[in-house]
C-alpha positions as CSV (number, residue, x, y, z in Angstrom):
1,M,-0.1,-0.4,0.2
2,T,1.5,3.6,-0.7
3,S,0.0,6.5,0.5
4,G,0.5,10.1,-0.6
5,S,0.4,13.9,1.7
6,L,1.7,17.1,1.6
7,P,5.2,16.6,3.6
8,E,6.4,19.4,3.1
9,D,3.6,21.8,4.7
10,P,4.1,22.2,8.4
11,R,0.3,23.3,9.4
12,W,-1.8,20.7,11.5
13,V,-3.9,20.5,8.6
14,K,-2.7,17.6,6.2
15,S,-4.2,16.7,2.4
16,I,-4.4,13.1,2.4
17,R,-5.0,10.6,-0.7
18,L,-5.3,6.8,0.2
19,I,-4.9,3.9,-2.7
20,P,-8.3,2.3,-2.1
21,P,-8.4,-1.2,-0.7
22,S,-8.5,-3.9,-3.2
23,L,-8.1,-8.3,-3.2
24,G,-4.7,-7.7,-2.9
25,D,-4.3,-5.4,-0.6
26,N,-7.1,-5.5,2.4
27,T,-5.6,-3.1,4.6
28,A,-7.9,-2.1,7.0
29,D,-9.4,1.5,6.5
30,A,-8.1,2.6,9.9
31,D,-5.0,1.6,9.5
32,R,-4.7,2.6,5.9
33,L,-5.5,5.6,7.3
34,V,-2.8,5.8,10.5
35,T,-0.1,5.0,7.8
36,A,-0.9,8.6,6.0
37,L,-0.9,10.4,8.6
38,N,2.1,9.0,10.0
39,R,3.8,9.6,7.4
40,A,2.4,13.4,7.0
41,M,3.3,14.2,10.7
42,G,6.5,12.6,11.5
43,T,4.9,10.4,14.2
44,T,4.9,6.1,15.2
45,R,0.9,6.5,16.4
46,I,-2.5,8.2,15.6
47,Q,-5.1,8.2,17.9
48,I,-8.5,7.7,16.6
49,S,-11.9,8.1,18.8
50,L,-14.4,5.6,18.5
51,E,-16.6,7.7,17.3
52,Q,-14.3,8.0,14.5
53,F,-13.8,4.8,13.6
54,R,-17.3,3.9,13.5
55,E,-17.9,6.9,10.6
56,L,-14.4,6.0,8.8
57,P,-15.8,3.7,6.7
58,D,-18.6,5.4,4.7
59,M,-16.7,8.8,5.0
60,L,-13.7,7.1,3.3
61,R,-16.1,5.8,0.5
62,R,-17.7,8.6,-0.2
63,W,-14.6,10.8,-0.6
64,Q,-13.2,8.3,-2.8
65,Y,-10.6,7.6,0.1
66,Q,-9.0,11.3,-0.3
67,A,-9.8,13.8,2.9
68,K,-8.4,16.6,4.9
69,A,-7.5,15.8,8.4
70,V,-6.9,17.7,11.5
71,V,-4.4,16.1,13.4
72,F,-2.9,17.3,17.0
73,K,0.4,16.2,18.5
74,S,0.1,15.2,22.3
75,D,3.8,14.7,21.7
76,P,6.5,13.8,19.7
77,Q,5.7,10.8,18.8
78,T,1.9,10.2,19.1
79,G,-0.8,12.4,16.6
80,I,-4.4,12.8,17.7
81,L,-6.8,12.8,14.6
82,V,-9.3,16.1,15.5
83,H,-11.4,15.9,12.5
84,L,-11.8,15.1,9.0
85,A,-13.6,16.8,6.4
86,P,-14.2,15.8,2.4
87,P,-11.0,16.8,0.5
88,D,-12.7,19.6,-1.8
89,D,-14.4,21.2,1.7
90,T,-13.9,25.2,1.4
91,T,-15.3,26.1,4.8
92,C,-12.2,27.4,7.3
93,L,-10.6,24.6,9.6
94,C,-10.0,27.6,12.6
95,G,-8.7,27.4,15.9
96,L,-8.4,29.5,18.7
97,A,-5.5,31.6,20.2
98,V,-6.7,32.8,24.0
99,D,-3.9,34.7,26.5
100,L,-6.0,34.3,29.6
101,G,-5.4,37.9,31.1
102,S,-6.1,38.2,34.8
103,T,-7.7,41.7,33.6
104,R,-7.8,41.3,30.2
105,V,-8.6,38.0,28.0
106,V,-7.6,38.3,24.7
107,L,-9.1,35.6,21.7
108,R,-7.5,35.4,18.5
109,L,-9.2,33.0,15.8
110,V,-7.1,31.7,12.7
111,D,-7.0,29.8,9.9
112,L,-5.2,26.6,10.5
113,A,-4.5,25.4,6.7
114,A,-3.6,29.3,5.8
115,G,-1.6,30.0,9.5
116,T,-3.6,33.5,8.7
117,T,-5.4,35.6,11.3
118,L,-9.4,35.8,11.1
119,G,-10.3,38.1,13.9
120,E,-9.5,39.2,17.7
121,R,-11.5,40.0,20.5
122,V,-10.9,41.5,23.4
123,F,-12.7,42.1,27.0
124,D,-12.1,42.3,30.6
125,N,-11.9,39.1,32.7
126,P,-15.1,38.4,34.1
127,Q,-13.4,37.3,37.5
128,I,-13.4,40.9,38.2
129,A,-16.6,40.9,39.5
130,V,-15.2,38.6,42.3
131,G,-12.0,39.9,43.1
132,P,-10.1,42.7,41.0
133,D,-6.5,41.2,41.5
134,I,-5.2,37.2,41.9
135,L,-5.0,37.6,45.4
136,A,-8.9,38.3,46.1
137,R,-9.9,35.8,44.0
138,I,-7.2,33.1,45.2
139,H,-9.1,34.3,48.4
140,Y,-12.8,33.8,46.8
141,A,-12.0,29.9,45.5
142,D,-11.9,28.8,49.1
143,T,-15.1,30.2,50.2
144,P,-18.3,27.2,49.3
145,S,-18.8,27.4,46.1
146,G,-16.2,30.2,44.9
147,L,-13.6,28.1,42.9
148,S,-16.8,26.6,40.5
149,R,-18.0,30.3,40.1
150,L,-15.0,31.7,38.7
151,R,-14.4,29.4,36.7
152,Q,-17.7,29.5,35.4
153,L,-17.5,33.2,34.9
154,I,-14.7,32.6,32.8
155,I,-15.9,30.1,30.6
156,D,-19.0,32.1,30.1
157,G,-16.8,34.9,29.6
158,I,-15.0,33.2,26.6
159,Q,-17.9,31.4,24.9
160,T,-19.7,34.7,24.5
161,E,-16.8,36.4,23.6
162,L,-16.0,34.0,21.0
163,A,-19.3,33.7,19.4
164,R,-19.4,37.8,18.6
165,L,-15.6,36.7,16.8
166,C,-17.3,34.1,14.6
167,Q,-20.1,36.1,13.8
168,D,-17.6,38.9,12.8
169,C,-15.7,36.3,11.0
170,G,-18.5,34.8,9.3
171,V,-17.4,31.1,11.1
172,F,-19.2,28.9,13.5
173,P,-17.9,27.9,16.6
174,D,-17.8,24.5,15.9
175,R,-15.5,24.9,12.8
176,I,-12.7,25.7,15.8
177,H,-10.8,22.2,15.9
178,L,-7.4,23.5,17.8
179,A,-7.0,25.6,20.8
180,A,-3.9,27.1,22.7
181,I,-4.4,28.9,25.8
182,S,-1.8,30.8,27.8
183,G,-2.0,32.6,31.4
184,N,-0.3,32.7,34.4
185,T,-0.3,30.3,36.9
186,A,-3.1,31.2,38.9
187,M,-5.2,32.5,36.1
188,T,-4.9,28.8,34.8
189,H,-5.7,26.9,37.4
190,L,-9.4,28.9,37.8
191,F,-9.7,28.0,34.3
192,L,-9.1,24.6,35.1
193,G,-11.3,24.4,38.0
194,I,-8.1,23.4,40.3
195,T,-7.3,24.9,43.9
196,P,-4.6,27.6,43.6
197,R,-5.2,28.0,47.5
198,W,-1.4,26.5,47.7
199,M,0.2,28.9,45.9
200,I,0.1,31.7,48.2
201,R,0.9,29.6,51.3
202,E,4.6,28.5,52.3
203,P,6.2,27.1,50.0
204,Y,4.1,28.2,47.4
205,I,3.2,25.0,45.3
206,P,1.0,25.1,42.3
207,A,-1.3,21.9,41.9
208,T,-0.1,21.8,38.5
209,N,2.5,22.8,36.8
210,Q,2.0,20.6,33.2
211,P,-2.1,20.7,32.2
212,G,-1.2,19.5,29.4
213,L,-3.6,18.6,26.8
214,F,-7.5,18.5,27.2
215,T,-10.8,18.4,25.1
216,A,-13.0,21.1,24.2
217,A,-16.1,19.3,26.0
218,E,-14.5,18.5,29.4
219,L,-13.4,22.5,29.9
220,G,-16.9,23.4,29.2
221,L,-15.8,24.8,25.7
222,T,-18.3,24.3,22.8
223,L,-16.5,23.6,20.1
224,S,-15.9,21.4,17.2
225,A,-16.8,17.9,18.5
226,N,-13.8,16.4,18.7
227,A,-11.7,19.4,19.2
228,R,-8.7,19.6,21.4
229,V,-7.6,22.3,24.2
230,F,-3.0,22.9,24.9
231,I,-2.7,24.8,28.0
232,F,0.6,25.7,28.2
233,P,3.0,24.8,31.1
234,N,4.1,27.0,34.0
235,V,7.6,26.7,35.8
236,G,6.4,27.6,39.5
237,S,3.2,29.6,41.0
238,Y,4.8,32.9,39.9
239,F,6.3,32.4,36.3
240,G,3.5,31.1,34.2
241,G,2.0,29.5,30.7
242,D,2.3,33.4,29.6
243,L,5.7,33.9,30.1
244,I,6.8,30.6,28.4
245,S,5.0,31.5,25.5
246,G,6.4,35.0,25.4
247,M,9.7,33.1,25.0
248,L,8.2,31.4,21.9
249,Y,6.9,34.2,20.4
250,A,10.5,36.0,20.9
251,D,12.7,33.0,19.6
252,L,14.8,33.6,23.1
253,D,15.3,30.0,22.9
254,Q,17.0,30.2,19.6
255,R,19.1,33.1,19.8
256,E,23.1,33.0,19.7
257,E,23.2,36.4,21.6
258,T,21.9,37.0,25.5
259,A,19.2,39.0,25.7
260,M,16.3,39.8,28.2
261,I,12.6,39.8,28.3
262,V,10.5,41.6,30.7
263,D,6.3,41.7,31.2
264,V,4.9,44.0,33.2
265,G,1.5,42.7,35.1
266,T,0.5,41.8,38.5
267,N,4.6,41.6,38.3
268,A,7.3,42.0,37.0
269,E,8.9,39.0,35.3
270,V,12.1,39.1,33.7
271,V,13.9,36.5,31.5
272,L,17.4,36.3,30.7
273,G,19.3,33.6,28.1
274,N,19.6,32.5,24.8
275,R,19.9,29.2,23.3
276,D,22.3,27.4,25.8
277,W,20.9,28.5,28.9
278,M,18.0,30.8,30.6
279,I,17.5,32.2,34.1
280,A,14.8,34.1,35.0
281,C,12.7,35.8,38.2
282,A,9.2,37.3,39.3
283,G,9.0,40.4,41.4
284,A,5.9,42.8,42.8
285,A,6.9,45.7,41.1
286,G,3.7,45.9,38.9
287,P,0.8,47.6,40.8
288,A,1.9,51.2,40.6
289,L,3.0,51.1,36.7
290,E,-0.3,49.4,36.1
291,G,-3.0,51.7,37.2
292,G,-2.8,50.9,40.6
293,M,-0.7,53.3,42.0
294,S,-2.9,56.8,42.6
295,R,-6.5,57.4,43.2
296,M,-6.6,58.8,39.1
297,G,-4.6,55.7,38.3
298,T,-6.7,53.4,35.7
299,T,-5.7,50.9,32.5
300,A,-5.6,52.3,28.9
301,G,-9.3,54.0,27.5
302,P,-10.7,57.1,26.2
303,G,-9.5,60.0,27.9
304,V,-6.9,57.9,30.1
305,I,-3.3,59.9,29.5
306,D,-0.8,58.4,28.4
307,R,1.4,60.8,27.3
308,V,3.0,63.9,29.4
309,A,5.5,66.3,28.8
310,I,6.6,69.8,30.7
311,D,8.3,72.4,29.7
312,P,11.9,72.9,32.3
313,K,11.3,76.1,32.0
314,T,7.8,77.4,31.8
315,L,6.4,74.5,33.4
316,T,4.0,74.0,31.0
317,F,2.3,70.4,31.1
318,D,1.5,69.2,27.2
319,I,-1.1,66.4,28.4
320,H,-1.8,63.8,25.6
321,T,-5.2,61.1,26.1
322,I,-6.0,58.3,24.4
323,A,-8.6,59.2,21.6
324,D,-8.2,62.6,22.2
325,A,-10.8,62.3,24.9
326,P,-11.5,64.5,28.0
327,P,-8.6,63.3,30.6
328,R,-10.4,61.1,33.5
329,G,-7.0,59.2,34.6
330,I,-3.8,58.3,34.1
331,C,-2.4,54.6,32.8
332,G,1.0,52.8,33.1
333,S,2.8,54.8,30.4
334,G,1.6,58.0,31.4
335,V,2.3,57.6,34.7
336,I,6.4,56.9,33.6
337,D,6.4,60.1,31.7
338,L,4.6,62.2,34.4
339,A,7.5,61.1,36.4
340,A,10.1,61.3,34.2
341,A,9.2,64.9,33.6
342,L,9.0,66.2,36.7
343,F,12.7,64.9,37.2
344,L,13.9,66.5,34.4
345,S,11.6,70.1,34.9
346,G,12.9,69.9,38.7
347,M,9.4,69.7,40.3
348,V,10.1,66.7,42.0
349,D,13.7,65.8,43.6
350,I,16.0,62.7,43.3
351,R,13.9,61.0,45.9
352,G,11.0,61.7,44.2
353,K,9.8,64.3,46.3
354,L,7.8,67.5,45.3
355,R,9.5,70.9,45.1
356,P,6.8,73.5,46.2
357,E,8.9,76.1,45.1
358,R,8.9,74.6,41.5
359,C,5.5,73.5,41.7
360,G,3.6,76.8,42.1
361,N,-0.1,76.8,42.5
362,R,-0.4,73.1,41.0
363,F,1.2,72.3,44.6
364,Q,-1.5,71.8,47.1
365,V,-1.6,70.2,50.2
366,Q,-5.0,67.8,51.1
367,N,-5.9,66.4,54.4
368,G,-2.6,66.7,55.4
369,L,-0.9,65.4,52.0
370,A,1.2,66.8,49.5
371,H,-0.1,66.6,46.2
372,L,0.0,68.0,42.6
373,I,-2.6,69.0,40.3
374,I,-2.4,67.2,37.0
375,V,-5.7,68.3,35.6
376,P,-7.7,71.1,36.9
377,A,-11.5,70.2,37.5
378,E,-12.2,72.4,34.8
379,S,-10.3,70.3,32.8
380,S,-11.1,66.9,33.3
381,A,-14.0,64.4,32.3
382,T,-14.6,64.0,36.1
383,G,-15.5,67.7,36.9
384,K,-12.7,67.4,39.7
385,D,-9.2,67.8,40.3
386,L,-6.7,64.9,38.5
387,S,-3.8,64.6,41.0
388,I,-0.6,62.8,42.1
389,S,-0.2,62.9,45.8
390,Q,3.5,62.3,47.4
391,A,2.1,58.8,48.6
392,D,1.6,57.9,44.9
393,L,5.1,59.2,43.8
394,D,6.6,57.4,46.9
395,S,5.0,54.0,45.3
396,L,6.1,54.3,42.1
397,I,9.5,55.4,43.1
398,R,9.3,51.8,45.3
399,S,8.4,49.8,42.1
400,K,10.7,51.2,40.0
401,A,13.6,50.6,42.1
402,A,11.8,47.3,42.5
403,M,12.1,47.1,38.8
404,Y,16.0,47.8,37.9
405,T,16.4,46.2,40.9
406,I,15.3,43.2,39.5
407,L,16.7,43.4,36.2
408,E,20.1,44.0,37.8
409,T,19.9,41.1,40.1
410,L,19.5,38.7,37.7
411,A,21.6,39.8,35.4
412,A,24.4,40.0,38.1
413,S,23.4,36.6,39.2
414,V,24.9,35.2,35.7
415,G,27.5,37.5,35.8
416,I,26.1,40.0,32.8
417,Q,25.9,43.6,32.9
418,L,22.7,45.3,31.8
419,E,24.6,48.0,29.9
420,N,25.9,45.1,27.2
421,L,23.1,44.5,26.6
422,S,21.8,44.5,22.7
423,T,18.2,43.3,23.2
424,F,15.7,44.1,25.5
425,F,12.0,43.1,24.8
426,V,9.3,44.3,26.7
427,A,6.2,42.4,26.9
428,G,2.5,43.3,26.9
429,T,0.5,46.1,27.2
430,F,3.4,47.7,29.1
431,G,5.6,47.3,26.7
432,A,3.4,48.0,23.5
433,Y,2.9,51.4,24.9
434,I,5.7,52.8,27.3
435,D,8.1,55.1,26.2
436,P,11.7,54.0,26.9
437,R,13.6,56.9,27.2
438,S,11.1,58.5,29.9
439,A,11.5,54.9,31.9
440,I,15.3,55.1,31.4
441,T,14.8,58.8,33.1
442,I,13.6,57.6,36.3
443,G,15.8,54.7,36.4
444,M,13.2,51.7,35.9
445,I,15.0,50.1,33.1
446,P,18.9,50.5,32.0
447,D,20.0,53.8,30.6
448,L,20.6,51.8,26.7
449,A,20.7,52.7,23.3
450,L,16.9,53.2,22.5
451,S,17.3,50.9,19.3
452,C,17.7,48.1,22.0
453,Y,14.5,48.1,23.0
454,Q,12.0,46.0,21.5
455,S,8.2,45.7,22.1
456,L,6.7,42.1,22.0
457,G,3.4,43.3,21.9
458,N,1.1,40.7,22.9
459,S,3.3,38.1,23.5
460,S,1.2,35.6,25.4
461,L,-1.6,35.7,22.4
462,G,1.3,35.7,20.0
463,G,2.8,33.0,21.2
464,A,-0.3,31.1,21.6
465,A,-1.3,31.4,18.0
466,R,2.6,30.4,16.9
467,I,1.5,26.7,18.0
468,L,-1.3,26.9,16.0
469,T,-0.3,28.4,12.6
470,D,3.7,26.7,13.3
471,P,3.1,22.9,14.8
472,P,6.9,22.8,15.1
473,C,6.9,25.4,18.1
474,L,5.0,23.0,19.5
475,D,8.2,20.7,20.3
476,R,9.7,23.8,21.8
477,V,7.5,24.6,24.9
478,N,8.5,21.7,27.3
479,P,12.6,22.2,26.0
480,I,11.9,25.6,26.6
481,R,10.2,25.4,30.0
482,D,12.8,22.8,31.6
483,S,15.9,24.7,30.3
484,I,14.7,27.5,32.5
485,T,16.2,28.3,36.2
486,Y,14.0,30.4,38.6
487,L,15.9,33.1,41.1
488,E,13.8,33.3,44.3
489,L,14.7,37.1,44.7
490,N,12.4,36.7,48.6
491,V,15.5,35.3,49.7
492,N,18.3,37.3,48.0
493,Q,20.3,39.5,50.4
494,D,21.4,41.0,47.3
495,F,18.6,42.2,46.1
496,M,17.7,44.3,49.2
497,N,21.2,46.0,49.0
498,R,20.2,47.0,45.7
499,F,16.8,47.5,46.3
500,S,18.5,50.7,48.7
501,A,20.1,52.1,46.5
502,A,17.6,52.0,43.6
503,K,15.2,54.4,45.5
504,F,16.0,57.2,43.7
505,L,16.0,59.4,40.6
506,P,17.8,57.8,38.2
507,H,19.7,56.3,40.7
508,T,22.2,57.0,43.8
509,D,24.5,55.8,40.8
510,R,24.6,58.1,38.5
511,S,27.2,56.7,36.4
512,R,24.6,54.0,35.5
513,F,22.7,56.5,33.6
514,P,24.8,58.9,31.5
515,S,22.1,60.0,29.2
516,V,20.0,61.5,32.1
517,P,20.2,65.4,32.0
518,L,20.4,67.1,35.2
519,P,17.3,69.2,36.0
520,P,17.3,72.5,36.9
521,D,18.2,73.7,40.2
522,H,19.5,70.8,41.0
523,T,21.6,70.4,44.3
524,G,22.0,67.1,44.5
525,N,19.6,66.9,48.0
């Protein structure tokens, strides 16, 4: 018996041709198909469901022993027959990539045969109704029916938004045969309905780091009848599948030269390495940079301040808002811009303390606490002053110091100096909007040439989509995970020593930031 396929095509969709059985070739239908699929996939065994066995004889004869097959590798040697379609079928065979964020969830629909994107949809994680942050949700999961409610919220949210995405793209959900999902460790547990309670209790152990492959049905997702869902593995409680996905997307495991990836969200998660080695750590540097810093802090949206500049001579504020709408708050990139502008204009000193003599009538004391008015009430969308308090600035200084110290400590642990890096990837929404010059000015990231900084965008989603559009990438996921050495910062005394030195603008050691100019009236005090 001989069979044909398109072995040069790396997609999960394979066009197959089988020689029909005869008196001289009595190979069973399923065995005939398995042989062809093994050749096409480079596997040694193919799993076929009982329902597929039942349908196979009639389908193959009706289609004259030709078909389109969707096959997914569960391991390098094993393929799973997910779907068979007629050879002339023109309907789209789809895949779904999911970035399972704790704040926002992103869905991307792809054409498995063509490897192209059909559409995307972004929505707020419905679990926010229960708890705005992961810690609150983990505690809620310990209450009666709490875990099941959290799981159902995210499943229902995905189902609802997926239906809308499919409608926009002109396909039906039952045409989705494969899905890849990446999220942090806690979100992965909540999505699967697995208790995350031990992640926040010493010694901080997740229930699983390698969830693996599931049917869509057992996860409660309404996709095709035999659809498979791949869940990215984690490294530990504070290093999740979203980072593994991001490393895959950035091809960190294939780079000859050393590079660094930073993703800021609930935590600042950092990876340093190349194709030979990788080291990673995570630390609490995110909240002040993701809209949690001040009373006017918020996530990105219309009317949110995302860019700030201050003329150092006239101290005039130049503020830009998303969609040019009246200002109603400030997001992470705006906070960093603001802090940099305040420092360069001399409105704060090297400790991040407001200087009333430079702030003029923007300086106010409210309830015994110093404030700086960013947008006066008459110009804001809220009808109230948008201000930043000294406590807000102090929080920012701690967060930026933590960020820089995380980077410095990780690099120092392998004998690398930050200024010697030639590529610095910044991931997520933080990376998409941050102005590296502002982040350098406040001493949050190293003083590298701006060309060294590369935004990865949503690397979690990008890595998940690559699994669907570039199948060989799947074989890299577990080797990436297994090659990571995790540096625990909670017990690292070197981190604490470095942290104290970084709580100044831009740093106590100004030689680390030679491109940052001294502000006007600088006294060094």
